[in-house]
N, C-alpha and C positions, 0 to 999 in steps of 0.2 A: 241692411238695405239703406243705401245712401239716398238722402232726400233733400231737395231744395224747396223751402217755402217761398214760392215765387215772388209774391208781393214784398216779402221781407228782403229777398235777394235784390230786387230792383231798387228798393229804398236804400239799402246799404251801398249799392252800386252808384247811385246818384251822389251820395256823400263822398265816397271814395274817389270818384272821378274828378272832383274839384281840385284835389291836391295831388292827383296821380302824376307821376313822372312818365314821360313818353317811353313806352316799351317797344321792344323789337320782337317780332314773331317771325319764325322761319318755317316755310312750307316743306312738304316732303321732297320737293324737287330742288330745294336750296334757295328759293326765292325769298328775299328778306322783305318784311313789311314793317311799317311804323304806324303808330296811332295817328289817325286823322286829326288835324288841328283846325278849329277848336274841337275838343273831344266830343264824339257823337256816340250815343248809346243805342243799344238794341236789346231785344229779349224775345224768346219764344217759349211757350209751354204747350205742346200739342202733339198730335200723332205724326209719325214720320210718313211722308208721302213718297220720298225717293231717297235712294242711297247710291252715290257714285263712288265705287271703290277705287277707280283709277285716279280721280281728282281729290278723294278724301273729303267728300261733302255730304251733308244731310240736307234734305229739303223738308220743311215743316211750316205750315201756316203761310205759305207763299214766300218764305225766305230761304235762302241757301246759306247754310252755316258751314264755314270752312274749318276743318280740324287741322291745326298746325302740328309740326313736328316738335317745336319748342317755343316757349314764350319766356323772354328774359333770360335765356340761356338754360332754362330748365325743361327737361323732356316733358311733353304733354301726353297724358293718357286720359281715357274717358271713364269717369267715375261710375261705379256700379257694374262695370264689365270685368271679365276675367279671362285669362289665358291659363289653361291647365296642361301639365305634362300628361303623358299617356298612362302614368301610374296614379294620376289624381292629384299631384302636387301643384300648389299655386306657383305660377311663373311670373305673371305681371298683369296689370290692366291692359286693355287693348289700346294701342296707339297707332300712329300713321304707318309704321312698318308692318303691322299686322291688321290693318284696317279691313282687309278682305274677310277676316273672321266674323265680321258683322253680317255678312250675307247669309240668307237662308240656305243657299245651296251648300256652302261650306260647313255651316253649323249642323246640317242634316246628314251630310255624306262624308265629311273629312275630319271634323274636329271633335266628334262625340267621344266620350271616355267611358268604356264599359268596365274599367277597373273598379274594385270596391274598396271603400275606406276600411271596412272590417267585414268579417264573414256575414254579419247580420245587417249591415248598413245598406246594402243594395248598390247598384251601379252609381258611379259618381255623376256622370251626365250622359245619358244614353241618346239624347237628341232633342230638338225643340218640339214643343207641342203647340206652339203659336208662332205665326210669322211675324217678321218685323213690320209687315204691312197689314192693313185691314183685310178681312176675308174677301171683300169685294175686289180689291186690287190683286191680292195674292192668287186668286183663282182666274185672273184675266191674263190673256196673252200679252207679252211685252209689246210696247209701242214706243218707237224711237229708242231713246236711251234708258227708258224706265227698266229698273231691275225687277222683273217679274218672272216667276217660274211656277206655273200651275202643277207641273209634275212633282216639284218639291213640296208644294202645298199639300198634295195628296199624301206624301210621306209624313208630313207634319200631322195631318189629321189622323193617319193610321197610328202614329206615335201616341197621340192623345187617347184614342179609343183603347189601344192596347193597355195603356197605363190605367185609364179610368176603370175599365172592366176588371183588370187584375187587382186593383186596390179594393174595389167594391166586394169582390169575391172573398176577401179577408174579413169582411164585416157582415156577412149574410145572416149571422146570428143576432145582429144588432140593428140592421137597417132593412126596411121592407124592399121587396123586389122592385117596387115602383121607383126606387131611387135610381135604378139604371135608366129609366126613361128620362129622369131629370138630367142625367148626364148626356143624353142625346141618343140613347139606344132605343130606337122606335121603328115601327114598320112604315110602309108607304103612306098609310093614312094618319101617321103621327101617333099611333097608339103605343102605350108602354108594354113591355113584355110582362108576362105573368109567371114565368119560370126561368131561373138562371140557366137551366139545361136546354132551353128551347128559345133561342134568341132569333129575332128577325134577321134576314140576310144583311150582311155588312153594307151593301150598296144603298140600303134604305135608311141607315142611321143618319141623324141630323147633327152635324158638327155645329156647335154654337157659333154665332157671329162674334167677331172680335174687331176692335179698332187697331190702328197701327201702334207700334211702340211709342212711348211718350218721350219726346225730346225736351229737356228742361235746361236751356242754356241761355246765357246772357253775357254781354261784354261790350266791347268797343268796336267801332269801324276802323279798319286799318287800310293802308294804301301801299301799293308797290311803287317802283321808280317811275312808272308810266302814269300813275294816278288812278289805276284800277282799284276798286274798293272791295274789301273782304270783311265778312262778319266773323270776328274771332272771339270765341268764348273764353275771355280772360277773367271772368268773374264767376259765373255759374256754369256748371258742367256736369250733367247727369243724363244717362240714358237708362230707361227702365220700361217694362211692359205696362206697369200700372202702379198705383199706390193704394193697395187694398190692405186693410188691417182687421184682424179678428183677435179678440182677447177673451179670456175666461179660463175655467178649469178644463183639464183634459178629461174627456169621457173614457177614452180607451186608446191604446196604441197597438200597432202591429209592426214588428221588426221586419226588415227587408230580406231579400235573398239575391241571387246572382242577376235576376232580371227585374225585380220589383224593389223600389226604394222604401225606406222607412215611411210610416204614415201615422196620422193622428186623426181621431174622430173627436170633434167638439160639438156635441149635440148632434143635429142632423146635417153636419157639414164635415167634409173630408179635406184633409191637408196632407200633401206629400211634398217631398223635396224637389226643388227646381231641377229639371232634367236638361235644361238648355246650356250648352257649353259656353255661351256668350255672357251669361250672367252669374254674378257671385252669389254665394250662400254663406251666411254667417250666423254663429250661435254665440250669445252672450249670457252671462249670469249676473250675480250680485255685483253692483258697482259698475256694470257695463264691461266687466272683464270677459275676454273671449274663452270659450270652451270648444271642444270638438264635438262632432255629431255623435260619435260613439258614446262619449261621456254623458251627453244630454239624454239620449234615448235609453241607455242602460239605467240611468237614475230614474227616468220617468217610468220605465217598466217595473222598477222595484219600489215605486211609490215614494221616492225621495224628493221629488219636485214639490216645494212648498208654495202654496198659493197659486194664483193664476199665472198664465203665460200670455205673451203678446206675440202674434205672428204677422209678419208683413210679407206680401207676395203679390202674385197676379192670378187672375182667374181665366178660365175658359168656360164660358157659361156662368152660372150663378151658384153652383153647389160644390165646387172643388177648387181649392187653392194650391198653387205651386209656390212653396215658401222660398223666399230669398233671405229672410232674417227671422230668427226665433230668439225671444228674450225671456229668460226665466229670472226675473229680477230679485227673487229671494233665495235663489239656489247657490250653494257654495260646494266646491269639490276640492280636496287637497291638491289636486294637480294644478290648481290655479295659483298656488303659492299665497303670498301675502297680497291682499287687495286693499288699497287705500284710495279714496276718491276725494275730490274737492270741487264744489260747484256753487252756483248762485252767489258769486262774488259781488260785494257791494263795497266800493272803495272811494274814499274822499281824501285825496292827497293833501289838500290844504289843512285838513283837520288831523291828519295822521291816523285815520280810522280805516279799518278793514274788517269785513265780516264775510264768513262763508260757512258752508256745512258739508258734511260728508260721512263716510263710513270707514271702518277698519275691520277687516275679517282675515284671519281670526284675531280676536282681541285679548283673550285670556293670557296673562303673563307678558303682555307687551305694553309699552308706553308710546305716546305719539307727541312729537314736538314740531313746531313750525319755525323755519329759519327764513326771516324776512329782512333782507339787507343784513345789518349787523345785529339785529335782534333775534333772540332765541326764546320762543314762547311755548310753554307747556299747554297741551290741549286736554280738556276734560272729556273722557269717554263715558258714555252712558250705554249700558247693555240694551240691545234692541229687543223689543217685545214681540216682534213678528218676523224676525229674520235672524240669521246667524250674525255673530260679531257684535259690534257696538256702533253707535251713531255719535256725532258730535255737532255742536253749533259754536264755532269759534268767533270771538269778537275781541279785537284789540284796538287800543288807541294810544296816542302819544308816540307814534312811530314816525321815523323819517322815511317817507315813501317817494320822495321826488326822484324821478328817473328810474324807479324800480317797477317792473311789470311781472315779475315771477317770484314764486316762493318755493321752498323745498319742504316737503313733509318727510320726517325721519322717524322710522319705527325702530325701537330698541327692545331687546329681550330683558328678562328679569335681572340679568347681570350688567345691564347698561350697555351691552354691545350692539352697535348698529347692524341691523339685519336687512333693512330696506330703506331706500331713499327714492323719492320721486319728485320731479319738478312740475309745477303747474303755472300756467300763464293766466294772470287775472286782468290783462289789459282791457278786455271787453267789459269788465265790471267797473272801470274807473269812471266816476261821474265828472262832468265838466265843471 
């Protein structure tokens, strides 16, 4: 799950803008824009009010945000989004060429992916369970150019209930029947069902209210040749339904099938995989290394996941999450290869001092060295007490660090042969 801490993003934006060179942004129709002078900042973090697929704009908090085709010659895509092939493979993030994929109608009727990652993983993305807009707006008829589709909202709500009921039925031996009522399965008087075999008519179920998707974007004001102004997100750029997080031990899991995704119970809370084709899903393990869904759930089902997990995603109501990121911070699988990390850099160039920490997994039979400029420094590894591999706390001084912003970590086997090399940028850790 890609996230911008908005206050921090604005703070860094203010600093960066002081020395920022004037950039050129190009719109989908070829119009070239330049940064307004003197530089002018903007930022939004709030629910999406409108989406203009023709002009490639979002409206949030009274501001119209223009999505460019490129900035500074680099193609622009929207963080947190995803385009998938019909066999479930990642193609790209959504950009201006595919901007219409953000609409509810295309997500619900054209872009869903029923292929499965594995026989037990369930469908990749069978369709959205939440509109890009709030339920108040999504259920309303279009007005003017507002992109609203009540009939599509009905499909979205059916997607939600089909998934919610299907997942619950896999946990009837662990959750009370009243849990269905918490998910919105109620009668006309709002009463919960008392039997999973005798549910109220579908028309009486209460779909929980939702706000619009959250737009987290910030940047500079740009102008075209005629002086018209555009809000271009050249600093912060994320679209997500929410930023909800749950962490703790897994109570139980249920593998998926052709119509139902994998799912997790954490206490009296259900988690399943994001079914929306517009949003990405990611799994990470020790050191933040990526793993695939099949590896994670197979390991979880066999009790191999060590310690707690952290899940990020969005809710419909209050009792079921649709995961966009799952982190098992103490889990390692051989398919991940060699994992080496480096973070929390603290660098004083004038003193020639640098400090950081990290992990190496697996560590048995391996050595780790750091190459910093012309210096080659051995790193002492300490076996981890609560996770696979080893941890380290590196600290070196007397180095020539002027003009250097990266280092290489090199892993060698017992014969001294290099088996892994990775470059890390420590520029953000340099003290003034």
